[in-house]
C-alpha positions as CSV (number, residue, x, y, z in Angstrom):
1,M,110.4,-60.0,-4.4
2,S,112.1,-58.2,-1.5
3,V,113.3,-54.6,-1.7
4,I,116.9,-55.9,-1.6
5,D,116.3,-58.3,-4.5
6,C,114.5,-55.6,-6.5
7,I,117.4,-53.1,-6.0
8,N,119.9,-55.8,-6.9
9,T,117.9,-56.5,-10.1
10,E,116.9,-52.9,-11.1
11,F,120.3,-51.3,-10.2
12,A,122.7,-54.2,-10.9
13,D,125.2,-52.0,-12.7
14,K,125.4,-49.5,-9.7
15,T,126.0,-52.0,-6.9
16,S,129.3,-52.5,-5.1
17,E,130.7,-55.2,-2.8
18,R,131.7,-52.6,-0.2
19,C,131.3,-49.1,1.0
20,S,134.7,-47.6,0.4
21,E,136.3,-44.8,-1.5
22,K,139.7,-45.3,-3.1
23,G,141.1,-41.8,-2.7
24,T,140.2,-41.5,1.0
25,G,141.3,-44.9,2.3
26,C,138.1,-44.7,4.3
27,K,135.6,-47.5,4.5
28,L,132.5,-48.6,6.3
29,K,132.4,-52.2,7.5
30,L,129.4,-54.3,6.6
31,N,128.1,-57.3,8.3
32,A,127.6,-59.9,5.6
33,S,125.2,-62.0,7.7
34,H,122.3,-59.6,6.9
35,E,120.7,-59.3,3.4
36,H,122.0,-56.0,2.0
37,V,122.9,-54.1,-1.1
38,V,125.4,-51.3,-1.5
39,L,124.9,-48.7,-4.3
40,K,127.7,-46.3,-5.3
41,G,126.6,-42.7,-5.3
42,E,128.4,-41.5,-8.4
43,K,126.9,-44.4,-10.4
44,I,123.4,-43.4,-9.4
45,C,123.7,-39.7,-9.9
46,S,126.3,-38.0,-12.1
47,D,124.8,-34.5,-12.5
48,R,125.1,-33.3,-8.9
49,K,127.1,-34.0,-5.7
50,I,126.0,-37.2,-4.0
51,C,127.2,-39.3,-1.0
52,D,129.7,-42.1,-1.6
53,C,127.3,-45.0,-0.8
54,I,123.6,-45.8,-0.2
55,I,123.1,-49.0,1.8
56,F,119.9,-51.0,2.1
57,V,119.9,-53.7,4.8
58,N,117.2,-56.1,5.8
59,Q,117.6,-56.6,9.6
60,N,114.8,-58.5,11.4
61,N,112.1,-57.5,8.8
62,T,113.2,-53.8,9.1
63,L,114.5,-52.0,6.1
64,I,117.6,-49.9,7.2
65,V,118.7,-47.2,4.8
66,G,122.2,-45.8,5.3
67,I,123.3,-42.6,3.4
68,V,127.1,-42.7,3.8
69,E,129.8,-40.1,3.0
70,L,133.5,-41.1,3.5
71,K,136.2,-38.4,4.1
72,S,139.9,-38.4,4.6
73,K,140.9,-34.9,5.6
74,H,139.1,-32.1,3.8
75,I,135.7,-31.8,5.5
76,D,133.3,-29.2,4.2
77,A,130.1,-29.1,6.3
78,S,127.9,-27.5,3.6
79,G,129.2,-30.0,1.0
80,I,128.4,-32.9,3.3
81,E,124.9,-31.7,3.8
82,E,124.3,-31.4,0.1
83,Q,125.8,-34.9,-0.6
84,L,123.7,-36.5,2.0
85,T,120.5,-34.7,1.0
86,N,121.0,-35.7,-2.6
87,G,121.7,-39.3,-1.5
88,S,118.5,-39.3,0.6
89,K,116.4,-38.1,-2.4
90,S,118.0,-40.8,-4.6
91,A,117.3,-43.5,-2.0
92,L,113.6,-42.4,-1.9
93,K,113.4,-42.6,-5.7
94,I,114.9,-46.1,-5.6
95,L,112.3,-47.2,-3.0
96,K,109.5,-46.0,-5.3
97,K,110.8,-48.3,-7.9
98,C,111.2,-51.1,-5.3
99,P,108.4,-50.7,-2.8
100,D,109.2,-51.3,0.8
101,T,107.7,-54.6,1.9
102,Y,109.1,-54.5,5.4
103,N,107.2,-53.9,8.7
104,K,109.1,-50.6,9.1
105,S,112.1,-48.7,7.8
106,E,114.8,-46.6,9.4
107,F,117.1,-44.0,7.9
108,Y,120.6,-43.1,9.0
109,P,122.8,-40.3,7.4
110,I,126.4,-41.2,8.3
111,V,129.8,-39.5,7.7
112,L,132.9,-41.4,8.4
113,A,136.2,-39.5,8.6
114,K,139.8,-40.2,9.5
115,G,139.9,-37.1,11.6
116,W,137.4,-34.2,12.2
117,G,139.8,-31.3,12.4
118,S,138.2,-28.5,14.6
119,A,135.7,-29.3,17.2
120,S,133.3,-26.6,15.9
121,R,133.3,-28.2,12.4
122,H,132.6,-31.5,13.9
123,A,129.7,-30.1,16.0
124,M,128.3,-28.2,13.0
125,I,128.1,-31.4,11.0
126,K,126.7,-33.4,13.9
127,N,124.0,-30.8,14.5
128,T,122.9,-30.8,10.8
129,K,119.7,-32.6,10.0
130,I,119.0,-34.5,6.8
131,Q,115.4,-35.0,5.4
132,F,114.3,-38.5,4.3
133,G,110.6,-38.3,3.3
134,S,108.8,-36.9,6.3
135,E,111.6,-37.8,8.7
136,K,114.6,-35.6,9.7
137,R,117.7,-37.1,11.3
138,R,120.9,-35.6,12.6
139,I,124.1,-36.6,10.8
140,I,125.9,-39.5,12.6
141,T,129.6,-38.9,12.7
142,K,132.1,-41.8,13.2
143,K,135.6,-42.9,12.4
144,C,136.6,-44.7,9.2
145,G,136.5,-48.5,9.6
146,D,133.5,-48.5,11.9
147,S,130.8,-51.1,11.3
148,F,127.4,-50.1,10.0
149,L,125.3,-52.3,12.1
150,E,127.3,-51.4,15.3
151,I,126.8,-47.7,14.5
152,I,123.0,-48.1,14.3
153,S,122.7,-50.5,17.2
154,Q,124.3,-47.8,19.4
155,L,121.5,-45.4,18.4
156,K,118.5,-47.7,19.2
């Protein structure tokens, strides 16, 4: 059983068709041609702040994990760091229940926003690193409506 199938089975009540947030009007486009599953953050974890979506994608036998926060206007850098960190920890717990059977895995903490406000706030968020297991990655900042696979293909 693949990780995607396992997550779909184990967390069926926490899945979503898309990565979007009603109140923000912000969404992340997904490419349906790749095997993937989207989990809603608040369904996974209700006792602390967490990101809006955790996405697992099988792309060419690589497991891609996206920890995604969607924002409209109010952007709090420390809040975003906490939400993405808690999303990362939750994703790792999920992968312990559904062991990674792929050749490799990649992790991407992403924040989408309609606007970033001040340049200094945007820079602060971009320079923040999120831990995923033994790996640390800078937060990727993009605009609402961008495509998940296009974002990560730009980083390779």
